[in-house]
C-alpha positions in Angstrom: 74.4 115.9 131.0 71.2 114.9 129.2 70.8 111.2 129.3 70.6 109.2 126.0 70.5 105.8 127.6 70.2 103.8 124.4 72.1 106.2 122.2 69.2 108.8 122.0 67.8 111.5 124.2 64.2 110.5 123.8 62.4 112.6 121.4 65.1 115.3 121.0 67.2 115.7 117.9 70.9 116.6 117.7 70.2 120.1 116.4 67.7 120.7 119.2 70.2 119.5 121.8 72.8 121.9 120.4 70.3 124.8 120.3 69.6 124.5 124.0 73.4 124.3 124.8 74.0 120.7 125.7 77.8 119.9 125.6 77.9 116.3 126.9 75.5 113.4 126.5 75.4 110.2 128.5 74.8 106.8 127.2 74.6 103.4 128.9 76.9 100.5 128.2 74.5 97.9 129.5 71.6 98.9 127.3 73.8 99.4 124.2 75.5 96.1 124.8 72.1 94.3 124.7 70.8 96.4 121.7 71.9 97.1 119.1 75.1 95.4 120.3 78.6 96.8 120.8 79.8 95.4 117.5 77.1 97.3 115.6 78.2 100.6 117.3 81.9 99.9 116.6 81.3 99.1 113.0 79.4 102.4 112.6 82.5 104.3 113.9 81.6 104.5 117.5 78.9 106.4 119.4 79.7 109.8 117.9 79.1 108.7 114.4 76.3 106.3 115.4 74.4 109.1 117.2 75.4 112.0 114.9 76.8 113.8 117.9 80.4 115.2 117.5 80.6 116.6 121.1 81.5 114.8 124.3 79.8 111.6 125.3 80.1 109.7 128.6 79.2 106.0 129.0 78.1 104.6 132.3 79.5 101.1 132.8 76.0 99.7 133.4 76.8 98.6 136.9 73.8 100.3 138.4 71.5 98.7 135.9 72.9 95.3 136.5 72.7 95.5 140.2 69.1 96.8 140.1 68.3 93.3 138.8 69.4 91.7 142.0 67.1 88.6 141.7 68.7 87.6 138.5 72.4 88.0 139.0 75.3 86.1 140.5 78.1 88.2 142.0 81.6 87.0 142.6 85.1 88.6 142.9 85.9 88.0 139.2 82.7 89.7 137.9 79.0 89.4 137.6 76.6 87.1 135.8 73.3 88.5 134.8 70.2 87.9 132.6 69.3 90.2 129.8 66.1 92.2 130.3 65.2 91.6 126.7 65.4 87.9 126.1 66.5 86.3 129.4 69.9 85.2 128.0 72.8 85.0 130.5 75.8 87.2 130.2 79.1 87.4 132.2 80.9 90.6 132.7 84.3 91.0 134.3 85.9 94.5 134.7 88.1 93.6 131.7 85.1 92.8 129.5 83.3 96.0 130.5 86.4 98.0 129.5 86.4 96.3 126.1 82.8 97.2 125.6 83.2 100.8 126.6 86.3 101.2 124.5 84.5 99.8 121.5 81.6 102.2 122.1 84.2 105.0 121.9 82.8 107.6 124.3 85.1 110.4 125.6 84.6 109.4 129.2 84.0 105.8 130.5 83.2 104.7 134.0 84.7 101.8 135.9 82.5 98.8 136.6 81.4 99.0 140.2 79.0 97.3 142.7 76.1 99.5 143.6 74.2 98.1 146.6 70.5 99.0 147.1 69.1 101.2 149.9 68.7 100.2 152.6 71.6 97.7 152.8 73.4 96.3 155.9 76.8 97.6 156.7 78.5 94.4 155.8 76.9 94.3 152.3 77.9 97.9 151.6 81.4 97.3 153.0 81.9 94.3 150.7 80.7 96.5 147.7 83.2 99.1 148.6 86.1 96.7 148.7 85.0 94.8 145.5 84.5 98.1 143.7 88.0 99.2 144.6 89.5 96.0 143.3 87.5 96.2 140.1 88.5 99.8 139.6 92.2 98.8 139.7 91.5 96.0 137.1 89.5 98.4 134.9 92.4 100.8 134.9 94.9 98.1 134.0 92.7 96.9 131.2 91.9 100.4 129.8 94.2 101.2 126.9 92.3 103.8 124.9 94.3 107.1 125.2 91.6 109.2 123.7 89.1 108.1 126.4 89.2 109.2 130.1 88.4 106.6 132.6 86.6 107.8 135.9 86.6 105.9 139.1 83.4 105.5 141.2 83.0 106.0 145.0 80.5 103.9 146.9 79.7 103.5 150.6 76.0 104.1 151.0 75.2 106.3 153.9 77.9 104.9 156.2 80.5 107.7 156.6 83.4 105.5 157.4 82.7 103.3 154.3 82.5 106.4 152.1 85.9 107.6 153.4 87.3 104.1 152.8 85.9 104.1 149.3 87.4 107.5 148.5 90.8 106.4 149.8 90.8 103.1 147.9 89.6 104.7 144.7 91.9 107.7 144.8 94.9 105.4 145.5 94.2 103.8 142.1 94.2 107.4 140.6 91.8 108.5 137.9 91.4 111.8 136.0 87.8 112.1 137.5 85.5 110.5 140.0 82.0 109.5 140.0 80.0 109.5 143.3 77.6 106.5 143.1 75.2 104.9 145.4 72.9 107.9 145.8 69.4 108.4 144.4 68.5 104.8 145.3 65.8 105.7 147.8 67.7 107.3 150.6 66.4 110.3 152.5 67.4 113.6 150.7 68.9 115.2 153.8 71.0 112.2 154.7 72.4 112.1 151.1 73.5 115.7 151.4 74.9 115.1 154.8 77.2 112.3 153.7 78.0 113.9 150.3 79.9 116.9 151.8 82.7 114.9 153.3 83.0 112.8 150.2 83.5 115.9 148.0 86.0 117.4 150.5 88.0 114.1 150.5 88.2 113.8 146.7 91.1 115.5 144.8 90.2 119.2 144.2 91.8 119.2 140.8 89.7 116.4 139.4 86.0 116.6 138.3 83.5 115.2 140.7 80.4 113.6 139.1 77.3 112.9 141.2 75.6 110.1 139.3 71.9 110.0 138.8 70.8 113.3 140.4 68.8 115.8 138.3 66.4 118.0 140.3 67.4 121.6 140.4 67.4 122.1 144.2 69.7 119.1 144.8 72.0 120.2 141.9 72.4 123.6 143.4 73.0 122.2 146.9 75.5 119.7 145.6 77.4 122.3 143.6 77.9 124.2 146.9 79.5 121.0 148.3 81.9 120.7 145.3 80.1 118.6 142.7 80.9 119.4 139.0 78.9 117.0 136.9 75.4 115.6 137.0 73.2 113.3 134.9 69.6 112.1 135.3 66.6 110.9 133.3 64.3 113.1 135.4 63.9 116.0 133.0 62.9 113.9 130.0 61.0 111.2 132.0 58.8 113.8 133.8 58.3 115.6 130.5 56.8 112.4 129.0 54.4 112.3 132.0 53.2 115.8 131.2 55.2 117.7 133.9 57.3 120.8 133.2 60.0 122.4 135.4 59.5 126.1 136.1 60.9 128.9 138.3 57.8 128.5 140.5 57.9 124.7 140.8 56.8 121.7 138.8 53.8 122.2 136.5 51.4 119.3 135.7 50.1 120.2 132.3 47.2 117.8 132.7 45.6 120.2 135.1 42.4 121.9 133.8 43.7 125.3 135.0 45.9 125.5 131.9 43.2 124.8 129.4 42.6 128.5 128.5 46.0 129.9 129.7 47.6 131.6 126.7 50.7 132.7 128.6 54.1 131.1 128.1 55.0 127.9 129.9 57.5 129.7 132.2 57.6 133.5 131.8 61.2 133.5 133.3 62.5 130.9 130.8 64.2 131.8 127.5 64.0 128.4 125.9 62.6 128.0 122.3 59.5 126.3 123.7 58.6 129.1 126.1 59.2 131.6 123.3 56.8 130.0 120.9 54.1 127.9 122.7 51.3 128.6 125.2 50.4 126.6 128.3 47.0 126.0 126.7 48.5 124.4 123.6 51.0 122.4 125.6 48.1 121.1 127.8 46.2 120.2 124.6 49.1 118.1 123.4 49.6 116.4 126.7 45.9 115.7 127.2 45.6 114.2 123.7 48.8 112.2 124.2 50.4 113.8 121.1 54.1 113.0 120.8 54.9 116.7 120.2 53.9 117.5 123.8 56.5 115.1 125.3 59.1 116.4 122.8 58.5 120.1 123.6 58.4 119.5 127.4 61.6 117.5 127.1 63.4 120.3 125.3 62.1 122.8 127.9 63.1 120.7 131.0 66.5 120.0 129.6 67.0 123.7 128.9 65.8 124.6 132.3 68.5 122.4 134.0 71.2 123.5 131.6 70.3 127.1 132.4 70.5 126.4 136.1 74.1 125.2 135.9 75.0 127.9 133.5 73.9 130.5 136.0 75.7 128.6 138.7 79.0 128.7 136.8 78.5 132.5 136.2 77.8 133.1 139.9 80.9 131.1 140.9 83.0 133.1 138.5 81.7 136.3 140.1 82.2 135.0 143.6 78.5 135.2 144.3 77.4 131.6 144.4 76.2 131.8 148.1 73.7 134.5 147.1 72.4 132.5 144.1 71.9 129.4 146.3 70.2 131.4 149.1 67.9 133.1 146.5 66.9 129.7 145.1 66.4 128.0 148.5 64.1 131.0 149.6 62.0 130.6 146.4 58.7 128.8 146.2 60.2 126.3 143.8 62.9 125.0 146.1 60.7 122.6 148.1 58.7 121.4 145.0 61.6 119.5 143.4 
């Protein structure tokens, strides 16, 4: 899912997102609550009208963003009090208030408000987050009344296997149509994340989507699909594009490098995106070097297409019963270790 945190995938228009095959966009309740304000989006007819996007939208609850501001928040059983990153004003969110906000935003999928501890965190801190998240999940479900919006639960537990199991059990007991897997991509070692992710996917209901939150590099996506993950989001493809980095089948490409100055070949010869079909490495390097906004736009389109194509190929391989071969081929490639 391409990420449009503030109601926009940075630098990419709706027609361009449709052209590259995006089907679901992600927005963030925390940032939209601060600006332009939930009431503004609701008055506009909800996020679909506001963004000019008539396909699916998922809103994250904003829990991760709030808890990344640990030095400015007060956490208690009833909710969380936090400062705005924009003007320093204090705000108070309960699970019920978060549901009101997300229902007013009007996305197709909303996420429960959860507690996302940092990495590393002591077992007691993570355990308290698991128990508080489960209690808040039940309150979110009780407060959620919008029938045209699915509400997903979120599993926490850090890298403590028994706490992950406890979180799955507590969250599944509340019962949701889908489950987010949170608390990863917060600085933990990659191999430990995958080691603990497998049992979580195995324990979650097999007839409900499993959404690994905040993961967006192709190697991890393909490994996580093998473990049973269905949905992903991450700012990585667009953020790295704005830094002049392109994804490719041979690894990441830093377009600032002088080696591309006279290279008139396509960005990635194995890519079929509109950028690779029309622009050379030399021209893209020129745009990046001159800090022209078009460079970031074109690389964003390419990087998003690249990841969308990765999962399209994964779906096709699963349908053919050949996913193991696809994963093995990728892991043996020169690109696998570069992401």
